[in-house]
PAZAPA-4460 file (N, C-alpha, C; in steps of 0.05 Angstrom, whole numbers, plus 32768, in hexadecimal, padded with zeros to 4 digits):
% residues 324
    n_x    n_y    n_z   ca_x   ca_y   ca_z    c_x    c_y    c_z   seq   type   mol
   7D75   8A4B   8AF3   7D5E   8A54   8AE3   7D53   8A3C   8AD4     1      M     A
   7D38   8A38   8AD4   7D2B   8A22   8AC7   7D17   8A2D   8AB4     2      V     A
   7D16   8A21   8A9B   7D03   8A2A   8A88   7CF3   8A13   8A7E     3      C     A
   7CDB   8A18   8A74   7CC9   8A03   8A6A   7CC1   8A0A   8A4E     4      A     A
   7CBF   89F6   8A3D   7CB8   89FA   8A21   7CA4   89E5   8A19     5      L     A
   7C8E   89ED   8A0D   7C7A   89D9   8A04   7C77   89DB   89E6     6      V     A
   7C7C   89C5   89D8   7C7A   89C3   89BB   7C65   89AE   89B4     7      L     A
   7C4F   89B7   89A8   7C3A   89A4   899F   7C33   8991   89B6     8      A     A
   7C31   899B   89CE   7C28   898A   89E4   7C3E   8979   89F1     9      G     A
   7C57   897D   89E9   7C6D   896D   89F3   7C7E   897F   8A06    10      V     A
   7C81   8977   8A1E   7C90   8987   8A31   7CAE   8982   8A30    11      G     A
   7CBE   8998   8A33   7CDB   8996   8A34   7CE5   89A8   8A4A    12      T     A
   7CF8   899F   8A5A   7D03   89AF   8A70   7D20   89B5   8A6A    13      A     A
   7D29   89CD   8A72   7D46   89D3   8A6E   7D4F   89E6   8A84    14      C     A
   7D68   89E4   8A8C   7D73   89F7   8A9F   7D84   8A0B   8A91    15      D     A
   7D91   8A1D   8A9F   7D9F   8A33   8A93   7DB8   8A2B   8A84    16      N     A
   7DC0   8A11   8A86   7DD8   8A08   8A77   7DD0   89F7   8A5F    17      E     A
   7DB6   89F4   8A5B   7DAD   89E6   8A42   7DA7   89C9   8A45    18      G     A
   7DA6   89BD   8A5D   7D9F   89A1   8A60   7D81   899E   8A59    19      A     A
   7D7B   8989   8A4A   7D5F   8985   8A41   7D55   896A   8A4A    20      V     A
   7D3E   8969   8A56   7D32   8950   8A5F   7D1C   8947   8A4D    21      G     A
   7D15   892D   8A4D   7D01   8922   8A3C   7CE5   892B   8A43    22      P     A
   7CD4   892F   8A30   7CB8   8936   8A35   7CA7   891D   8A2F    23      G     A
   7C8E   8922   8A27   7C7C   890C   8A21   7C87   88FB   8A0A    24      T     A
   7C91   8908   89F6   7C9F   88FB   89E0   7CBC   88FD   89E5    25      L     A
   7CCA   88E7   89E7   7CE6   88E7   89EF   7CF7   88F6   89DB    26      R     A
   7D0C   8903   89E4   7D1E   8912   89D3   7D2B   88FF   89BF    27      V     A
   7D28   8904   89A5   7D33   88F4   8991   7D22   88DD   8987    28      G     A
   7D0A   88DA   8993   7CF8   88C4   898B   7CF1   88C6   896E    29      Q     A
   7CEE   88DF   8965   7CEB   88E4   8948   7D03   88F5   8940    30      L     A
   7D14   88EA   892F   7D2C   88F9   8927   7D43   88E7   8920    31      G     A
   7D5A   88ED   892A   7D72   88DF   8922   7D88   88E0   8937    32      Q     A
   7D97   88CA   893A   7DAF   88CA   894A   7DC7   88CA   8937    33      I     A
   7DDB   88DA   893D   7DF4   88DB   892D   7E0B   88D9   8941    34      T     A
   7E1C   88C5   893C   7E34   88C2   894C   7E4D   88C6   893A    35      V     A
   7E5E   88D9   8941   7E76   88DD   8931   7E8F   88D9   8943    36      S     A
   7EA2   88CA   8938   7EBB   88C4   8946   7ED2   88CD   8935    37      L     A
   7EE5   88DC   8941   7EFE   88E3   8934   7F15   88D7   8944    38      E     A
   7F21   88C2   8938   7F36   88B2   8947   7F51   88B8   893B    39      T     A
   7F64   88C1   894B   7F80   88C5   8940   7F8C   88AB   8936    40      P     A
   7F99   88AD   891F   7FA9   8896   8915   7FC6   889E   8917    41      R     A
   7FD6   888E   8924   7FF1   8896   892A   8005   888B   8915    42      R     A
   801E   8894   8917   8032   888D   8903   8039   886F   8904    43      L     A
   8036   8862   891A   803D   8846   891C   803C   883D   8938    44      G     A
   8043   8824   893D   8043   8819   8958   8056   8828   896A    45      F     A
   804D   882D   8983   805F   8839   8997   8063   8857   8995    46      G     A
   8053   8865   8984   8056   8882   8982   803B   888F   8988    47      T     A
   803C   88A7   8993   8024   88B6   8999   8020   88CD   8985    48      L     A
   8031   88CE   8971   802F   88E4   895D   8017   88DF   894A    49      I     A
   8002   88F0   894B   7FEC   88EC   8939   7FF3   88F5   891D    50      P     A
   7FED   88E4   8909   7FF3   88EB   88EE   7FDB   88EC   88DC    51      A     A
   7FC5   88E1   88E5   7FAD   88E0   88D5   7F94   88DB   88E7    52      G     A
   7F7E   88D6   88D9   7F65   88D3   88E8   7F53   88BE   88DB    53      T     A
   7F46   88AE   88EC   7F31   889C   88E4   7F17   88AA   88EC    54      L     A
   7F06   88B0   88D8   7EEC   88BE   88DD   7ED6   88AA   88D9    55      S     A
   7EC3   88AA   88EC   7EAC   8898   88EA   7E93   88A7   88F2    56      Q     A
   7E7E   88A5   88E2   7E65   88B3   88E9   7E4E   889F   88E4    57      T     A
   7E40   8899   88F9   7E28   8887   88F8   7E0F   8899   88FB    58      L     A
   7DFE   8898   88E6   7DE5   88A7   88E7   7DCE   8893   88E7    59      Q     A
   7DBC   8896   88FB   7DA7   8883   88FF   7D8D   8891   8903    60      W     A
   7D7A   888D   88F0   7D61   889B   88F1   7D4C   888B   8900    61      E     A
   7D38   889A   890B   7D23   888C   891A   7D13   8879   8909    62      S     A
   7D14   887D   88EE   7D07   886A   88DC   7D14   884F   88DB    63      S     A
   7D2D   884E   88E5   7D3C   8836   88E5   7D54   8836   88D3    64      G     A
   7D54   8847   88BE   7D69   8848   88AA   7D83   8853   88B7    65      A     A
   7D9A   8847   88B1   7DB3   8851   88BB   7DC8   8851   88A5    66      W     A
   7DDC   8862   88A9   7DF3   8864   8896   7E0C   8868   88A6    67      T     A
   7E21   8859   889F   7E3B   885D   88AC   7E4F   8866   8897    68      L     A
   7E5B   887E   889C   7E70   8889   888B   7E8B   8885   8899    69      H     A
   7E9F   887B   888B   7EBA   8878   8897   7ECE   8884   8883    70      E     A
   7EE3   8890   888E   7EF8   889A   887E   7F12   889B   888D    71      G     A
   7F28   8898   887E   7F43   889A   888A   7F53   88AF   887C    72      I     A
   7F63   88BE   888A   7F72   88D4   887E   7F8E   88D6   888A    73      S     A
   7FA0   88E4   887B   7FBB   88E8   8883   7FC4   8904   887A    74      Y     A
   7FCF   8913   888C   7FD8   892F   8888   7FC5   893F   8877    75      R     A
   7FAB   893C   887E   7F96   894C   8872   7F8B   8941   8858    76      G     A
   7F96   892B   884E   7F8E   891E   8835   7F7C   8906   883B    77      L     A
   7F64   8906   8830   7F52   88EF   8833   7F5E   88D7   8824    78      V     A
   7F61   88C1   8832   7F6C   88A9   8826   7F57   8897   8819    79      G     A
   7F42   8892   8827   7F2D   8881   881D   7F14   8886   882E    80      D     A
   7EFC   8880   8822   7EE3   8883   8830   7ED1   886B   8829    81      E     A
   7EC0   8863   883C   7EAD   884E   8836   7E92   8856   8843    82      T     A
   7E7C   884B   8838   7E62   8850   8842   7E53   8835   8844    83      V     A
   7E47   8830   885C   7E36   8819   8860   7E1A   8822   8867    84      S     A
   7E06   8813   885E   7DEA   881B   8862   7DDA   8803   886D    85      R     A
   7DC4   880A   887A   7DB2   87F5   8885   7DA5   87E6   886F    86      S     A
   7DA3   87CB   8874   7D95   87B9   8862   7D80   87AA   8871    87      L     A
   7D6D   87A0   8864   7D59   8790   8871   7D41   87A0   887C    88      G     A
   7D33   8795   888F   7D1A   87A1   8899   7D21   87B9   88AA    89      D     A
   7D18   87D1   88A2   7D1E   87E9   88B2   7D0F   87EA   88CC    90      P     A
   7CF9   87DA   88CE   7CE9   87DA   88E6   7CF9   87CF   88FE    91      G     A
   7D0B   87BC   88F9   7D1B   87B1   890F   7D2F   87C6   8919    92      A     A
   7D3B   87D5   8907   7D4D   87EA   890F   7D3F   8801   891D    93      F     A
   7D26   8806   8914   7D16   881B   8920   7D0F   8814   893D    94      A     A
   7D09   87FB   8942   7D03   87F2   895D   7D1C   87F4   896F    95      S     A
   7D33   87ED   8965   7D4C   87F0   8975   7D52   880E   897A    96      E     A
   7D4D   881F   8966   7D51   883C   896A   7D3F   8846   8980    97      Y     A
   7D26   883E   8980   7D13   8847   8995   7D1C   883E   89B1    98      A     A
   7D27   8826   89B2   7D31   881B   89CC   7D48   882B   89D7    99      S     A
   7D5B   8833   89C4   7D71   8843   89CD   7D69   885E   89D6   100      L     A
   7D55   886A   89C8   7D4B   8885   89D0   7D40   8884   89EC   101      I     A
   7D31   886E   89F3   7D27   886B   8A0E   7D3E   886B   8A22   102      V     A
   7D53   885C   8A1C   7D69   8859   8A30   7D78   8874   8A34   103      R     A
   7D7D   8882   8A1E   7D8D   889B   8A22   7D7C   88B2   8A2C   104      I     A
   7D61   88AE   8A2D   7D50   88C2   8A39   7D49   88BB   8A56   105      N     A
   7D49   88A1   8A5E   7D3E   889A   8A78   7D4F   8889   8A8A   106      Q     A
   7D60   8877   8A7F   7D6E   8863   8A8F   7D84   8870   8A9F   107      V     A
   7D83   886C   8AB9   7D98   8876   8ACB   7DB3   886B   8AC3   108      T     A
   7DC7   887C   8AC2   7DE2   8874   8ABA   7DE7   8875   8A9D   109      G     A
   7DD2   8878   8A8D   7DD5   887A   8A70   7DC9   8893   8A64   110      L     A
   7DB4   889E   8A72   7DA6   88B5   8A67   7DB9   88CD   8A63   111      K     A
   7DB5   88DA   8A4C   7DC6   88F1   8A45   7DBA   890B   8A4F   112      L     A
   7DA0   890D   8A52   7D94   8925   8A5B   7D94   8926   8A7A   113      F     A
   7DAA   8930   8A85   7DAE   8930   8AA2   7DB9   894B   8AAA   114      T     A
   7DC2   894D   8AC3   7DCD   8967   8ACB   7DE6   896E   8ABC   115      D     A
   7DEB   8987   8AB6   7E00   898F   8AA5   7E1C   898C   8AB1   116      T     A
   7E1D   8988   8ACB   7E37   8983   8AD7   7E41   8967   8AD1   117      T     A
   7E2F   8955   8ACB   7E36   8939   8AC4   7E3E   8937   8AA7   118      T     A
   7E2E   8941   8A95   7E34   893F   8A79   7E28   8957   8A6B   119      L     A
   7E38   896C   8A67   7E2E   8984   8A5B   7E2E   8982   8A3D   120      K     A
   7E1A   898D   8A30   7E19   898E   8A13   7E30   89A0   8A09   121      Q     A
   7E39   899B   89F1   7E4D   89AC   89E4   7E67   899D   89E1   122      G     A
   7E7D   89AD   89DD   7E97   89A2   89D5   7EAA   89A1   89ED   123      T     A
   7EB8   898A   89EF   7ECB   8986   8A05   7EE6   8993   89FD   124      S     A
   7EFA   898F   8A0F   7F15   8998   8A09   7F21   8987   89F3   125      A     A
   7F37   8990   89E8   7F45   8981   89D4   7F4C   8966   89DE   126      D     A
   7F49   8951   89CD   7F4D   8935   89D6   7F6A   892C   89D3   127      C     A
   7F7C   893C   89C8   7F98   8934   89C7   7F9E   8920   89B1   128      G     A
   7FB6   8915   89B1   7FC0   8904   899C   7FB7   88E6   899E   129      P     A
   7FAA   88DF   89B4   7FA4   88C3   89B9   7F86   88BD   89B9   130      V     A
   7F77   88CD   89C7   7F5A   88C8   89CA   7F4A   88D1   89B1   131      L     A
   7F34   88C3   89AD   7F21   88CB   8998   7F0E   88E0   89A2   132      S     A
   7F04   88EF   898F   7EEF   8903   8996   7ED4   88F8   898C   133      K     A
   7EC1   88F6   899E   7EA6   88EC   8997   7E92   8903   8999   134      I     A
   7E80   8904   8986   7E6A   8917   8986   7E50   8907   8983   135      R     A
   7E3F   8908   8997   7E26   88F9   8997   7E10   890E   8994   136      F     A
   7E00   890C   897E   7DEC   8920   8978   7DD1   8913   8976   137      T     A
   7DBD   8920   8981   7DA1   8918   897E   7D92   892F   8971   138      I     A
   7D87   8929   895A   7D76   893D   894C   7D59   8935   8951   139      E     A
   7D4A   8947   895C   7D2E   8942   8962   7D1C   8952   894F   140      D     A
   7D11   8944   893B   7D01   8952   8927   7CE7   895C   8932   141      T     A
   7CDC   8950   8946   7CC2   8959   8952   7CC6   8974   895F   142      H     A
   7CDC   8977   896E   7CE1   8990   897C   7CF0   89A4   896A   143      R     A
   7CFC   899A   8955   7D0C   89AB   8944   7D26   89B4   8952   144      G     A
   7D31   89A2   8963   7D49   89A9   8972   7D5E   8993   896F   145      E     A
   7D77   899B   8974   7D8E   8989   8972   7D9E   898B   898C   146      T     A
   7DA5   8974   8997   7DB5   8972   89B0   7DCE   8962   89AA   147      F     A
   7DE5   896B   89B5   7DFD   895C   89B0   7E11   895E   89C7   148      Y     A
   7E22   8949   89C9   7E37   8948   89DD   7E51   8940   89D0   149      W     A
   7E67   894D   89D7   7E81   8946   89CC   7E94   8941   89E3   150      T     A
   7EA1   892A   89E3   7EB3   8922   89F8   7ECB   8913   89EC   151      Q     A
   7EDE   890B   89FD   7EF5   88FB   89F4   7EF2   88DE   89FD   152      C     A
   7EF8   88CB   89EC   7EF5   88AF   89F2   7F0C   88A0   89E6   153      V     A
   7F0E   8886   89EE   7F24   8875   89E4   7F19   8861   89D1   154      D     A
   7F25   8860   89B9   7F1D   884C   89A5   7F0C   8858   898E   155      G     A
   7F08   8848   897A   7EF7   884F   8963   7EDC   8840   8966   156      S     A
   7ECB   8841   8952   7EB1   8834   8954   7EB5   8816   8958   157      L     A
   7ECB   880B   894E   7ED0   87EE   8951   7ED6   87E6   896D   158      T     A
   7EE7   87F5   897B   7EF1   87ED   8995   7EED   8802   89AB   159      D     A
   7ED8   8811   89A9   7ED2   8827   89BC   7ED0   881C   89D8   160      L     A
   7EDC   882A   89EC   7EDB   8822   8A07   7ED4   8839   8A19   161      T     A
   7EC8   8833   8A30   7EC1   8849   8A43   7EDA   8852   8A53   162      T     A
   7EEF   8842   8A53   7F07   8849   8A62   7F13   8863   8A57   163      V     A
   7F18   8876   8A68   7F25   888F   8A60   7F13   88A3   8A54   164      G     A
   7EF9   889E   8A52   7EE7   88B2   8A47   7EE5   88CA   8A58   165      A     A
   7EE4   88E2   8A4C   7EE3   88FA   8A5C   7EE3   8913   8A4A   166      G     A
   7EE7   892B   8A54   7EEE   8930   8A70   7ED7   892E   8A84   167      P     A
   7EBE   892F   8A7C   7EA8   892C   8A8E   7EA4   890E   8A95   168      K     A
   7E9E   8909   8AAE   7E99   88ED   8AB7   7E84   88E0   8AA6   169      V     A
   7E6F   88EF   8A9F   7E59   88E4   8A90   7E60   88DD   8A73   170      G     A
   7E79   88E2   8A6B   7E80   88DC   8A4F   7E7D   88BE   8A49   171      A     A
   7E80   88AD   8A5D   7E7D   8890   8A58   7E61   888A   8A4E   172      S     A
   7E4D   889B   8A54   7E32   8896   8A4A   7E31   8898   8A2C   173      R     A
   7E41   88AB   8A21   7E42   88AD   8A04   7E4D   8894   89F7   174      L     A
   7E61   8889   8A05   7E6E   8870   89FB   7E5A   885A   89FB   175      V     A
   7E4C   8856   8A11   7E38   8840   8A13   7E22   8844   89FE   176      V     A
   7E18   885C   89FB   7E03   8861   89E7   7E0D   885C   89CB   177      A     A
   7E26   8863   89C6   7E32   885E   89AB   7E35   8840   89A7   178      T     A
   7E3F   8832   89BB   7E42   8815   89B8   7E27   8807   89B2   179      Q     A
   7E12   8811   89BF   7DF8   8805   89BB   7DED   880C   899F   180      Q     A
   7DF2   8824   8996   7DEA   882C   897B   7DF9   881C   8966   181      A     A
   7E13   8818   896B   7E23   8807   8958   7E19   87EB   8957   182      R     A
   7E15   87DF   896F   7E0C   87C3   896F   7DF1   87BF   8962   183      D     A
   7DDF   87D3   8964   7DC5   87D0   8958   7DC4   87D6   893A   184      A     A
   7DD9   87E1   892F   7DD9   87E8   8913   7DEE   87D7   8904   185      T     A
   7E07   87DE   8906   7E1C   87CF   88F7   7E23   87B5   8904   186      V     A
   7E1B   87B1   891E   7E1F   8798   892C   7E35   8799   8940   187      G     A
   7E34   8788   8955   7E48   8788   896A   7E64   877E   8960   188      P     A
   7E64   876F   894A   7E7E   8766   893F   7E8A   8778   892A   189      G     A
   7E80   8791   8929   7E89   87A4   8914   7EA7   87A9   8916   190      F     A
   7EB4   87A8   88FE   7ED0   87AF   88FB   7ED3   87C4   88E6   191      V     A
   7EE0   87DA   88EC   7EE3   87F0   88D9   7EF1   87E6   88C0   192      S     A
   7EEA   87F2   88A9   7EF8   87EC   8890   7F16   87F3   8892   193      A     A
   7F1D   8805   88A5   7F39   880F   88A7   7F45   8807   88C2   194      Y     A
   7F3A   87F2   88CF   7F44   87EA   88E9   7F61   87E2   88E8   195      H     A
   7F71   87EE   88F9   7F8E   87E7   88FA   7F9F   87F5   88E6   196      G     A
   7F94   8803   88D3   7FA4   880F   88BD   7FB3   8827   88C7   197      S     A
   7FCC   882B   88BD   7FD9   8844   88C0   7FCB   8858   88AE   198      V     A
   7FCC   8872   88B4   7FBE   8885   88A4   7FCB   8888   8888   199      P     A
   7FBA   888F   8875   7FC4   8894   885A   7FB2   88A8   884C   200      F     A
   7FBD   88B6   8838   7FAE   88CB   8829   7FB2   88C7   880C   201      G     A
   7F9D   88CD   87FD   7F9D   88C9   87E0   7FAC   88E1   87D2   202      S     A
   7FBE   88D9   87C0   7FCC   88ED   87AF   7FBF   88EF   8794   203      L     A
   7FB3   88D8   878B   7FA4   88D8   8772   7F96   88BD   8770   204      D     A
   7F7F   88BD   8763   7F71   88A4   875E   7F5F   88A7   8746   205      R     A
   7F59   8891   8738   7F48   8894   8720   7F46   8879   8712   206      G     A
   7F39   887A   86FB   7F34   8862   86EB   7F4A   885C   86D8   207      E     A
   7F5C   886F   86D2   7F70   8869   86BE   7F8A   8879   86C4   208      D     A
   7FA1   886C   86C3   7FBB   8878   86C5   7FCB   8873   86AC   209      T     A
   7FD9   8888   86A3   7FEA   8884   868C   8002   8872   8691   210      R     A
   8008   886E   86AA   801F   885D   86B1   801A   883F   86AC   211      A     A
   8001   8837   86AD   7FF8   881C   86A7   8007   8806   86B8   212      R     A
   8008   8809   86D2   8014   87F4   86E2   8003   87DA   86E1   213      P     A
   8010   87C4   86E3   8001   87AA   86E3   7FFB   87A0   86FF   214      T     A
   8007   87AC   8713   8002   87A4   872F   800A   87BB   8741   215      S     A
   8004   87B8   875B   800A   87CD   876F   8028   87CD   8775   216      S     A
   8032   87E4   877E   804E   87E6   8785   8052   87FD   8799   217      F     A
   806A   87FF   87A4   8071   8813   87B7   8087   8825   87AC   218      V     A
   8085   883F   87B2   809A   8853   87AA   80A7   885D   87C4   219      V     A
   80C2   885C   87C5   80CF   8863   87DD   80E4   8879   87DB   220      T     A
   80E7   8885   87C2   80FB   889A   87C0   80F2   88AF   87AB   221      D     A
   80FE   88C6   87AC   80F6   88DC   879B   80FA   88D6   877D   222      D     A
   810F   88C9   8776   8115   88C4   875A   80FF   88B2   874D   223      V     A
   80F9   889C   875B   80E4   888A   8751   80C9   8898   8750   224      A     A
   80C4   88A8   8764   80AA   88B6   8766   80A7   88CA   874F   225      W     A
   80BB   88DA   874A   80BA   88ED   8734   80B6   88DF   8719   226      S     A
   80C4   88C9   8715   80C2   88BA   86FC   80A6   88AE   86F8   227      A     A
   809C   88A2   870D   8081   8897   870B   806C   88AC   8707   228      F     A
   806E   88C2   8716   8059   88D7   8714   8059   88E3   86F8   229      W     A
   8070   88E7   86EC   8071   88F2   86D1   8064   88DF   86BD   230      S     A
   8069   88C5   86C0   805D   88B2   86AE   803F   88B0   86B3   231      E     A
   8037   88B1   86CD   801B   88AE   86D4   800A   88C6   86CA   232      H     A
   8014   88DE   86CF   8003   88F6   86CA   800C   8908   86B4   233      S     A
   8026   8905   86AD   8031   8917   8699   8037   8933   86A4   234      G     A
   8036   8935   86BF   803A   894F   86CC   8052   894D   86DF   235      R     A
   805F   8963   86E3   8074   8965   86F8   8071   897F   8706   236      T     A
   8079   8982   871F   8084   896D   8730   806D   895D   873C   237      P     A
   8074   8946   8749   8060   8936   8756   8058   8942   8771   238      P     A
   8042   8939   877D   803B   8942   8798   8053   893D   87AB   239      P     A
   8056   894F   87BF   806C   894D   87D1   806A   8935   87E4   240      E     A
   807F   8926   87E6   8081   890F   87F8   809C   8910   8806   241      V     A
   809C   890D   8820   80B5   890C   882F   80BD   88EF   8832   242      D     A
   80CE   88E5   8821   80D5   88C9   8821   80E7   88C1   8838   243      F     A
   80EF   88D4   8848   80FD   88CD   8861   80EA   88C0   8875   244      E     A
   80D1   88C9   8874   80BD   88BF   8887   80A4   88B4   887A   245      T     A
   80A2   88B5   885F   8089   88AD   8851   808F   889B   883A   246      E     A
   807A   888D   8831   807C   887D   8818   8063   8882   8808   247      I     A
   8065   887B   87EE   804E   887C   87DC   8046   885F   87D4   248      V     A
   802D   8859   87D6   8023   883F   87CD   8011   8844   87B4   249      I     A
   8017   8836   879F   8007   8838   8786   7FF6   881E   8785   250      V     A
   7FDC   8821   8789   7FCA   880B   8787   7FC1   8808   876A   251      G     A
   7FC4   87F0   875F   7FBD   87EB   8743   7FB5   87CE   8740   252      A     A
   7FA4   87C9   872C   7F9A   87AD   8727   7FA0   87A6   870A   253      V     A
   7FAE   87B7   86FB   7FB3   87B0   86DF   7F9D   87B9   86CC   254      G     A
   7F9D   87AF   86B4   7F8A   87B7   869F   7F6E   87AC   86A5   255      E     A
   7F5A   87BD   86A2   7F3E   87B5   86A4   7F2F   87BD   868B   256      R     A
   7F1A   87AE   8684   7F0E   87B1   866B   7EF2   87BE   866B   257      G     A
   7EE8   87C5   8683   7ECE   87D2   8685   7ECF   87EB   8696   258      E     A
   7EC1   8800   868D   7EC0   8819   869C   7EB4   8814   86B8   259      A     A
   7EBD   8823   86CB   7EB1   8821   86E6   7EC3   8813   86FA   260      G     A
   7ED6   8803   86F0   7EE8   87F5   8703   7EFA   880A   8711   261      D     A
   7EFE   8806   872B   7F10   8818   873A   7F1F   8807   874F   262      S     A
   7F33   8813   875B   7F43   8806   876F   7F46   8818   8787   263      V     A
   7F46   880D   879F   7F49   881D   87B8   7F5E   8810   87CA   264      E     A
   7F71   881F   87D3   7F81   8817   87EA   7F6F   881A   8803   265      V     A
   7F6B   8804   8812   7F59   8804   8828   7F66   8804   8843   266      R     A
   7F7B   87F4   8846   7F89   87F2   8860   7FA7   87EE   885B   267      R     A
   7FB8   87FB   886C   7FD5   87F6   886C   7FDC   87ED   8888   268      I     A
   7FE3   87D4   888B   7FE6   87C8   88A6   8003   87C2   88AC   269      L     A
   800D   87CB   88C3   8027   87C3   88CC   8024   87A7   88D9   270      E     A
   8031   8793   88CE   802F   8778   88D8   804B   876F   88E2   271      V     A
   804C   8756   88ED   8064   874D   88F9   807C   874C   88E7   272      A     A
   8077   8747   88CD   808D   8744   88BA   808D   8759   88A4   273      D     A
   8083   8771   88AB   8084   8787   8898   806A   8797   8897   274      G     A
   8060   879B   887E   8048   87AB   887A   8036   879C   8866   275      T     A
   801C   879A   886B   800A   878D   8859   7FF5   87A1   8851   276      L     A
   7FF2   87A6   8836   7FDF   87B9   882B   7FC8   87AB   881F   277      T     A
   7FB0   87B3   8826   7F97   87A7   881C   7F8B   87BA   8807   278      H     A
   7F84   87AF   87F0   7F77   87BE   87DB   7F5C   87B1   87D4   279      L     A
   7F49   87C2   87CB   7F30   87B9   87C2   7F2C   87C2   87A5   280      F     A
   7F23   87B0   8794   7F1B   87B7   8779   7EFC   87BA   8779   281      E     A
   7EF3   87D1   8771   7ED6   87D6   8770   7ECD   87D3   8753   282      R     A
   7EB9   87C2   874E   7EB0   87BD   8733   7E91   87C1   8732   283      V     A
   7E86   87C9   871B   7E69   87CC   8719   7E5B   87B2   871F   284      P     A
   7E45   87B4   872E   7E35   879C   8735   7E24   8792   871F   285      G     A
   7E13   877F   8726   7E01   8773   8712   7DEF   8788   8705   286      D     A
   7DE9   8784   86EC   7DD6   8795   86DD   7DE0   87B1   86D7   287      F     A
   7DFA   87B6   86DC   7E04   87D1   86D7   7E0B   87D5   86B9   288      C     A
   7E13   87C0   86AB   7E19   87C1   868F   7E2D   87D8   8688   289      S     A
   7E45   87D8   8694   7E59   87ED   868E   7E63   87EA   8671   290      P     A
   7E6B   8800   8666   7E75   8800   864B   7E92   87F5   864A   291      I     A
   7E9A   87EA   8633   7EB5   87E0   8630   7EC9   87F8   8630   292      A     A
   7EDE   87F5   8640   7EF2   880A   8641   7F0C   87FE   864D   293      K     A
   7F21   87FF   863E   7F3B   87F6   8648   7F48   880C   8659   294      T     A
   7F4D   8805   8672   7F58   8819   8685   7F67   880C   869B   295      H     A
   7F77   881C   86AA   7F87   8813   86C0   7F80   8822   86D9   296      Y     A
   7F6D   8819   86E9   7F65   8827   8701   7F7C   8828   8716   297      P     A
   7F7C   883D   8726   7F93   8841   8739   7F8A   8850   8751   298      F     A
   7F9A   884E   8766   7F97   885E   877F   7FB2   8862   878A   299      H     A
   7FBB   887B   878B   7FD6   8882   8794   7FD4   8890   87AF   300      I     A
   7FE1   8885   87C4   7FDE   8890   87DF   7FFA   8894   87EB   301      V     A
   7FFB   88A7   87FE   8013   88AC   880E   800D   88A4   882B   302      V     A
   8020   8898   8838   801C   888F   8854   8037   8892   8862   303      S     A
   8036   8891   887D   804F   8890   888C   8060   8878   8883   304      P     A
   807A   887A   8884   808B   8864   887D   8086   884D   8891   305      R     A
   8081   8835   8886   807B   881D   8896   8091   8808   8892   306      T     A
   8092   87F4   88A3   80A7   87E0   88A1   80A7   87D1   8887   307      P     A
   80BF   87CB   887C   80C2   87BA   8864   80C3   879D   886D   308      A     A
   80BC   878B   885B   80B2   8790   8840   8095   8798   8840   309      P     A
   808D   87A6   882B   8071   87AF   8828   8065   879C   8813   310      I     A
   8052   878C   881D   8044   8778   880C   8027   8780   8807   311      R     A
   801B   8773   87F4   7FFF   8779   87ED   7FEF   875F   87F0   312      F     A
   7FD9   8761   87FF   7FC7   874B   8803   7FB7   8746   87E9   313      A     A
   7FAB   872F   87E7   7F9A   8729   87CF   7F85   873E   87CC   314      D     A
   7F81   8747   87B4   7F6D   875D   87AE   7F51   8752   87B2   315      I     A
   7F41   8760   87C2   7F25   8759   87C6   7F14   8769   87B3   316      L     A
   7EFE   875D   87AB   7EEC   8769   8797   7ED2   8772   87A5   317      V     A
   7ECA   878B   87A0   7EB1   8795   87AA   7E9F   879C   8792   318      E     A
   7E86   8792   8792   7E73   8799   877D   7E62   87B0   8787   319      Y     A
   7E61   87C5   8777   7E54   87DD   877F   7E3C   87E3   876C   320      V     A
   7E29   87F2   8777   7E11   87F9   8767   7E19   880B   8750   321      S     A
   7E09   880A   873B   7E0F   881B   8724   7E0F   8838   872C   322      C     A
   7E23   8846   8722   7E25   8863   8727   7E33   886A   8741   323      G     A
   7E3B   8856   8751   7E49   885C   876A   7E67   885D   8767   324      V     A
***
């Protein structure tokens, strides 16, 4: 069965399974591309047991503006999130967006609007503990329609590969389209803020802790955890942690004298001689004029137990816009 639809002079064709072909105005030429990746994060090297997730969503508007949201989580707890946005001339990004729309509408071997036996719209089978799930969405504001494809792929936005993409053979087209969207926005050398990290989840974070630690440290047993949590919050019992398989990392930078300072655990890396934890201190940027306030910012996370010793890299400083 074939149907025809004409919207404001723009032709669109579809078959009984929902495949849509380009009309005079290409699908998505006015609108937005959104690519979402859910990548399993495993307990450590050599294991297939998924313990957490790296989530990445790239939203790219036909105006050229783009936003990348990233987040890492562990046993349902969000560990950290970051947001990157387009800077510079939006016209250049808009031109790249238009070029990609042409390719995914028309170029043989890359076009998404094809027969449904090659790449059907909708959701694929479960991707299991190893492969990532990718969802590629085109919102067409002219037609008032949204089209999307969900398949299984190997890798995150940093190292996405066509190898193993499926279950449909055409799933590799989603990978290539995503690679091209990545290269045109965040750049071909993009590295995730959480690249290589074991998963972790936040147990508490804020601008001030009653415990007043002067530096970061690791908690590896119930006794030390209960004692610290009581001092930190004044409450008992602490959040549940299985210290047979997990550890707690307390990210801290000591006393700070202006409101708005915060600290984030960003990556927990298994390295050749143990574990290296990366922290970022976020401070108000220029012209923010924060008020004076003595406080001890902190970020408390739980993660799978990693090899000892657990060390901390030099703290990196990020300057953030006022109110962020």
